C-alpha positions in Angstrom: 17.2 55.6 14.3 16.6 57.3 17.6 12.9 56.2 17.4 14.0 52.6 16.9 16.3 52.8 19.9 13.6 54.4 22.0 11.2 51.5 21.1 13.8 48.9 21.9 14.5 50.5 25.2 10.8 50.6 26.0 10.5 46.9 25.2 13.6 46.0 27.2 12.4 48.0 30.2 9.2 45.8 30.2 11.0 42.5 30.0 11.1 40.3 33.0 13.2 37.2 32.8 11.5 34.0 34.1 13.0 30.7 35.0 11.9 27.7 33.1 12.5 24.4 34.9 14.1 21.8 32.6 14.2 18.1 33.6 17.6 16.7 32.6 18.9 13.1 32.8 22.1 11.3 32.0 22.8 8.7 29.3 23.8 5.5 31.2 24.4 3.2 28.3 24.3 3.3 24.5 23.4 0.3 22.3 22.4 -0.2 18.6 19.5 2.2 18.2 18.5 2.4 21.9 19.9 4.2 25.0 19.4 3.8 28.7 18.8 7.1 30.6 19.0 7.8 34.3 16.9 10.6 35.6 13.8 12.1 34.0 11.4 11.0 36.7 8.4 12.7 35.2 8.9 11.8 31.6 5.8 10.5 29.8 5.5 7.4 27.7 6.3 8.0 24.0 7.6 11.6 24.8 10.3 13.0 22.7 13.6 13.6 24.4 16.6 15.6 23.2 20.2 14.5 23.6 23.3 16.7 24.0 24.2 16.3 20.3 20.7 17.6 19.4 19.5 14.2 18.2 16.1 13.0 19.2 14.7 9.9 20.9 11.4 8.5 22.3 10.9 7.4 25.8 9.9 3.8 25.1 10.3 1.9 28.4 9.6 3.6 31.7 11.3 1.6 34.5 11.6 2.7 38.2 15.4 3.2 37.9 15.9 4.3 34.3 14.2 5.1 31.0 14.7 3.1 27.8 14.8 5.5 24.8 14.6 4.7 21.1 16.9 6.8 18.8 15.5 8.4 15.7 18.9 9.1 14.2 22.2 7.3 14.1 23.8 7.8 17.5 27.0 9.1 16.0 29.0 10.7 18.8 26.4 10.0 21.6 28.3 8.5 24.6 27.4 7.5 28.1 27.4 10.5 30.4 25.8 12.8 27.9 22.9 14.9 29.1 19.3 14.4 27.9 16.3 16.6 28.5 12.6 16.4 28.1 10.7 18.3 25.3 7.2 17.9 26.7 5.8 16.8 23.3 5.1 13.5 21.5 6.5 12.6 18.1 4.8 14.5 15.3 5.3 15.0 11.6 4.4 17.9 9.3 1.2 17.5 7.3 -0.3 19.4 4.4 -0.5 19.8 0.7 3.1 21.0 0.5 4.1 17.3 0.9 2.7 16.3 -2.4 5.4 15.3 -4.8 8.0 15.1 -2.1 10.2 12.3 -0.6 10.5 12.6 3.2 11.5 10.5 6.2 9.3 9.8 9.2 10.2 13.1 10.8 9.0 15.0 7.7 12.6 16.0 6.6 13.1 16.0 2.8 15.2 13.3 1.2 14.9 14.5 -2.4 17.4 17.4 -2.2 14.4 19.8 -2.5 13.5 22.9 -0.5 12.6 22.5 3.2 8.9 21.7 3.5 6.9 24.6 4.8 3.7 23.5 6.5 1.7 25.2 9.2 0.4 22.0 10.9 2.1 19.1 12.6 0.1 16.0 13.6 1.1 13.3 16.1 2.2 10.1 14.4 0.1 8.1 16.9 -3.6 9.1 16.5 -6.8 7.3 17.6 -8.7 5.4 14.9 -12.0 6.8 13.6 -14.9 5.9 15.9 -17.3 3.2 14.6 -20.3 5.7 14.4 -18.3 8.0 12.2 -17.5 5.3 9.7 -19.5 4.7 6.5 -19.8 1.4 4.7 -17.2 0.8 1.9 -19.1 1.2 -1.3 -17.0 3.1 -3.8 -14.5 1.1 -5.9 -10.8 1.8 -5.8 -9.8 0.7 -9.3 -6.3 -0.7 -9.6 -6.3 -1.1 -13.4 -5.4 -4.8 -13.0 -7.9 -7.2 -14.6 -7.4 -10.0 -12.1 -7.9 -7.7 -9.1 -10.7 -5.4 -10.3 -12.8 -8.2 -11.7 -12.3 -11.0 -9.2 -11.0 -9.4 -5.9 -12.4 -5.9 -5.9 -11.0 -3.2 -3.5 -13.1 -0.3 -2.2 -12.1 3.1 -0.9 -11.7 2.8 2.8 -10.8 -0.9 2.7 -7.7 -2.7 4.0 -6.5 -5.3 1.5 -3.4 -7.2 2.3 -0.9 -8.1 -0.4 1.2 -11.1 0.5 3.6 -13.5 -1.2 7.1 -14.8 -1.4 10.1 -12.7 -2.5 10.1 -11.6 -6.1 6.5 -12.3 -6.8 5.5 -8.7 -7.8 4.0 -7.4 -4.6 5.5 -3.9 -4.9 4.8 -3.9 -8.7 1.1 -4.5 -8.0 0.9 -1.7 -5.5 2.8 0.7 -7.7 0.3 -0.1 -10.6 -2.5 0.7 -8.2 -1.0 4.1 -7.5 -0.4 4.8 -11.2 -4.1 4.0 -12.0 -5.2 6.9 -9.7 -4.0 9.6 -12.1 -7.5 10.7 -13.1 -9.4 9.5 -10.1 -8.6 12.3 -7.6 -7.2 9.8 -5.1 -4.1 11.0 -3.2 -1.5 8.3 -2.7 1.1 7.8 0.1 3.8 5.2 -0.4 5.7 4.2 2.7 8.9 2.2 2.3 10.0 0.4 5.5 13.4 -1.3 5.7 13.8 -1.5 1.9 17.1 -1.3 0.0 17.9 2.1 -1.3 18.1 0.8 -4.9 14.6 -0.7 -4.7 13.1 2.6 -3.3 14.9 4.6 -5.9 13.3 2.4 -8.6 9.8 2.9 -7.2 10.3 6.7 -7.0 11.7 6.8 -10.6 8.7 4.9 -11.8 6.3 7.3 -10.1 8.1 10.3 -11.5 8.3 8.8 -15.0 4.6 8.2 -15.1 3.8 11.6 -13.5 2.3 9.9 -10.4 4.6 11.8 -8.0 2.5 14.9 -8.4 -0.4 13.4 -6.4 1.7 11.2 -4.2 3.8 11.4 -1.0 6.7 9.0 -0.5 7.8 8.3 3.1 11.1 6.4 3.4 12.7 4.6 6.4 15.5 2.8 4.6 17.1 -0.4 5.8 20.2 1.4 7.0 18.1 3.8 9.2 17.8 3.2 12.9 15.1 0.6 13.8 13.3 3.3 15.7 12.8 5.4 12.6 11.6 2.2 10.8 9.2 1.4 13.6 7.5 4.8 13.5 7.6 5.5 9.8 4.2 3.9 8.9 2.4 5.8 11.7 3.9 9.1 10.4 2.8 8.2 6.8 -0.7 7.4 8.1 -0.9 10.8 9.8 0.1 12.5 6.5 -2.6 10.5 4.7 -5.2 11.3 7.4 -4.7 15.0 6.9 -5.8 14.6 3.3 -8.7 12.5 4.4 -9.7 15.3 6.8 -9.9 17.6 3.8 -12.5 15.3 2.3 -10.1 13.5 -0.1 -9.9 9.8 -0.9 -6.5 8.5 0.0 -4.6 5.3 -0.8 -1.6 4.3 1.4 0.8 1.5 0.7 3.0 0.0 3.5 6.0 -1.7 1.9 6.4 -3.9 3.9 5.1 -4.7 7.4 7.3 -7.8 7.7 10.3 -5.6 8.0 8.3 -3.2 10.2 7.6 -6.1 12.6 11.3 -7.1 12.5 12.4 -3.6 13.4 10.0 -3.5 16.3 11.2 -6.9 17.5 14.8 -5.6 17.3 14.0 -2.6 19.5 12.1 -4.7 22.1 14.9 -7.3 22.4 17.5 -4.5 22.8 15.3 -3.0 25.5 15.0 -6.4 27.2 11.3 -6.8 26.8 10.1 -10.4 27.2 10.0 -12.2 23.9 7.1 -14.4 22.8 6.4 -16.5 19.7 9.3 -16.3 17.2 10.9 -13.8 19.6 8.3 -11.1 18.8 7.0 -9.1 21.8 3.5 -9.8 23.1 2.1 -6.6 21.7 3.1 -7.3 18.1 -0.6 -7.8 17.1 -1.5 -4.5 18.6 1.4 -2.9 16.7 -0.3 -3.5 13.4 -4.0 -3.4 14.5 -3.8 0.1 15.8 -2.1 1.1 12.5 -4.5 -0.5 10.1 -7.6 0.4 12.1 -6.9 4.0 11.1 -8.0 3.1 7.5 -11.7 3.9 7.1 -14.4 5.5 5.0 -15.9 8.6 6.8 -19.5 9.5 6.8 -20.4 12.7 5.0 -21.6 14.4 8.2 -18.1 13.8 9.6 -16.3 15.4 6.7 -16.3 12.6 4.1 -13.1 11.2 2.6 -11.6 7.8 2.9 -8.3 6.1 3.6 -7.7 2.8 1.9 -4.6 0.7 2.9 -2.6 -1.8 0.9 -0.2 -3.4 3.5 2.4 -5.7 2.0 3.8 -8.7 3.9 6.4 -11.2 2.7 5.9 -14.9 3.3 8.6 -17.6 3.3 8.2 -20.8 1.3 4.5 -20.0 0.7 3.8 -20.3 4.4 0.6 -18.3 4.9 0.2 -19.7 8.4 3.3 -17.9 9.8 2.9 -15.6 12.8 3.0 -12.1 11.1 1.0 -13.1 8.0 -1.8 -14.7 10.0 -2.0 -11.6 12.3 -2.4 -9.3 9.3 -4.9 -11.6 7.5 -7.1 -11.4 10.6 -6.8 -7.6 10.8 -7.4 -6.8 7.1 -10.6 -7.0 4.9 -9.1 -9.5 2.5 -5.9 -10.5 0.9 -4.3 -10.7 -2.6 -2.0 -13.7 -2.6 0.8 -13.7 -5.2 1.9 -17.2 -6.0 5.6 -18.0 -6.8 4.3 -21.0 -8.9 2.5 -18.6 -11.2 5.4 -16.3 -11.3 7.8 -19.1 -12.4 5.3 -19.9 -15.2 5.6 -16.3 -16.4 2.1 -15.3 -15.3 2.2 -11.7 -14.2 0.7 -10.4 -12.1 0.9 -13.7 -10.2 -2.4 -13.3 -8.4 -3.8 -16.6 -7.2 -7.5 -16.0 -7.5 -8.4 -19.2 -5.6 -6.4 -18.1 -2.4 -7.3 -14.4 -2.7 -10.4 -12.9 -1.2 -12.1 -9.5 -0.7 -14.4 -9.4 2.3 -16.1 -6.3 0.8 -16.7 -8.0 -2.5 -19.1 -6.8 -5.1 -20.3 -4.0 -2.8 -17.2 -2.0 -3.9 -17.3 -2.9 -7.5 -18.7 -1.3 -10.6 -22.0 -2.9 -11.7 -20.5 -3.8 -15.1 -18.0 -6.1 -13.4 -20.7 -8.2 -11.8 -21.8 -9.4 -15.2 -18.5 -11.2 -15.6 -16.9 -11.6 -12.2 -19.0 -14.5 -10.9 -18.6 -16.5 -14.1 -14.9 -15.6 -14.3 -14.1 -17.0 -10.8 -16.2 -20.1 -11.3 -14.7 -20.8 -14.8 -11.1 -20.2 -13.5 -11.6 -22.5 -10.4 -13.0 -25.3 -12.6 -10.2 -24.9 -15.1 -7.5 -25.2 -12.4 -9.1 -28.3 -11.0 -9.4 -29.9 -14.5 -5.9 -28.9 -15.5 -4.5 -30.6 -12.4 -6.6 -33.7 -13.2 -5.5 -33.8 -16.8 -1.8 -34.0 -15.8 -2.3 -37.6 -14.9 -2.7 -38.5 -18.6 -6.4 -39.4 -18.3 -8.4 -39.3 -21.6 -10.7 -36.3 -21.5 -14.1 -35.9 -23.0 -14.8 -33.0 -25.4 -16.6 -30.8 -22.9 -13.7 -31.1 -20.4 -11.1 -30.3 -23.1 -13.1 -27.3 -24.2 -13.2 -26.0 -20.6 -9.5 -26.5 -20.3 -8.8 -24.7 -23.6 -11.0 -21.8 -22.6 -9.4 -21.7 -19.1 -6.0 -21.4 -20.7 -7.1 -18.4 -22.8 -8.7 -16.9 -19.7 -5.4 -17.2 -17.8 -3.5 -15.6 -20.8 -5.9 -12.6 -20.8 -5.3 -12.1 -17.1 -1.6 -11.5 -17.8 -0.8 -7.8 -17.8 2.5 -5.9 -18.2 3.7 -3.7 -15.4 3.0 0.1 -15.6 0.0 -0.5 -17.9 -3.2 -0.3 -15.8 -6.3 -0.6 -17.9 -9.6 1.4 -17.8 -12.7 -0.5 -16.6 -14.4 -0.6 -20.1 -11.4 -2.2 -21.8 -11.1 -4.8 -19.0 -14.8 -5.7 -19.1 -14.8 -6.0 -22.9 -11.8 -8.4 -22.8 -13.2 -10.5 -19.9 -16.7 -10.7 -21.4 -15.3 -11.8 -24.7 -13.1 -14.6 -23.2 -15.8 -15.9 -20.9 -18.4 -16.0 -23.7 -16.0 -18.0 -26.0 -15.0 -15.3 -28.4 -11.3 -16.2 -27.9 -11.8 -20.0 -28.3 -10.6 -20.0 -31.9 -7.5 -17.8 -31.2 -4.2 -19.7 -30.7 -2.6 -19.3 -27.3 0.4 -17.6 -28.7 -1.7 -14.8 -30.2 -3.9 -14.1 -27.1 -1.9 -10.9 -26.3 -2.4 -9.6 -29.8 -6.1 -10.5 -29.7 -6.5 -8.7 -26.4 -5.0 -5.6 -27.8 -7.2 -5.8 -30.9 -10.4 -6.1 -28.7 -9.3 -3.2 -26.5 -8.6 -0.9 -29.5 -11.9 -1.8 -31.1 -13.8 -1.1 -27.8 -12.2 2.3 -27.5 -12.9 3.2 -31.2 -16.5 1.8 -31.5 -17.9 1.6 -28.0 -16.8 4.9 -26.4 -20.3 5.8 -25.2 -20.7 2.4 -23.5 -17.3 2.9 -21.9 -18.3 6.2 -20.4 -21.5 4.7 -18.9 -19.5 1.8 -17.4 -16.9 4.2 -15.9 -19.8 6.3 -14.5 -21.2 3.3 -12.6 -24.1 2.4 -14.9 -25.2 -1.2 -15.2 -24.8 -2.2 -18.8 -27.9 -3.5 -20.5 -28.2 -6.7 -22.6 -27.8 -4.5 -25.7 -24.6 -3.1 -24.4 -23.2 -6.5 -23.7 -24.2 -7.8 -27.1 -22.6 -4.7 -28.7 -19.3 -5.3 -26.8 -19.4 -9.0 -27.8 -20.1 -8.1 -31.5 -17.2 -5.6 -31.6 -14.9 -8.2 -30.0 -15.8 -11.0 -32.4 -15.3 -8.6 -35.3 -11.9 -7.6 -34.0 -10.9 -11.3 -33.7 -12.0 -12.5 -37.2 -8.5 -12.4 -38.6 -6.6 -13.8 -35.6 -7.4 -17.5 -35.9 -4.0 -18.5 -37.4 -0.8 -18.9 -35.3 1.6 -15.9 -35.5 5.2 -16.8 -36.4 7.8 -16.4 -33.6 5.3 -15.0 -31.1 5.5 -15.4 -27.3 3.6 -13.8 -24.4 5.2 -10.8 -22.8 6.7 -10.9 -19.3 5.8 -8.6 -16.5 8.7 -6.8 -14.8 9.2 -7.6 -11.1 
């Protein structure tokens, strides 16, 4: 005991107190999600400030007389006259493998009633995008498990593919299916919910947990009831979390759900801070808001550590208006778009991907070679079918060739339907699409297409396992492989030429 006291006295004798200057300001006014602060003459842009009630804010507007700060928490008891001090740091978030399986907010605080997250690193939420010379071409496919996407609008690791459509067209469902399909691919997933209802976010989290996808995923949530400042910075924090995994050489998929609400939260902040409004009352830097976020998605060269970050931003349209301000901005930033049509959704076609209006600017460069044998023919046949179907509505008498093309197109559309939470391996997709484009489904009644598809998939798994392994490994199937797949499909469909009683196609959950 005496030895401890002696050591304490020795340490105390060597202690010399030092003064630390602290720059303190005063809250002049409090509004919904923002405050006006007087003082803090040396505060930096985007610096974190701390208020008297221990809440945090970000110095957003630097005027000569005052500072406009964005609150990151509900102001609660914050009142005019309260003190505020600088922290000398920018907004950051914890990163690391400890975040896997967790639900956090933009500040890295757990929202899942779990233990506090212990990480040794914190990264700024705003980080520069990867330089051009450090980027590699997008060439490795990111399989979603959805036939209409993987075959016709392929997505690569490191690509930015926009998902857009009206409300209730299945945008989130498509993104969640893409996450579920990464179970055995080694891809780390980050799902960022921005301004969503709590019930909708809980449903997504429950689906990820039920299908054991939360173990390789991180969920970042800025709910609709959170301050607009937290919603505005949530996607940047989620991207920093994803970039840490990319820095470890991992392939990462990030979903932003959705950037329409993100833009609205940013507009709210800017209007409260009296920034000049522009088109549709959005501030002038709204394009830069999203471009500096999505430019962080990239595929890194091996000499720079490897890894990739693919982004699936979601944006909501109104009345199918693809030419609205935010959708057109994002279309110009991203490498393609998946358009989900409300017309297809109303017909019960799920996922409601409009192949004609969807595009991937990476294309076949990020697609398994086996898909290329069916992708071109599929897109052409589907486009011709839609044009002929529209023409046939006028009651014109059709020749036999046109009628056959319409019948095959209807079967193709039926095979592109897919229930939610059921992503398919590449070999099963290719077997079904090859069979339908080569006419194997022509004799199957429309009401039995779902049953026929399941039969073809089961037969492919049972009898063509070796071909399936080669397809998944990236091999280009030979003519013998294609003939073998077609033969197996035709054999599986021999007994499905008669209509099934009381049968109807399944419906995809929204």
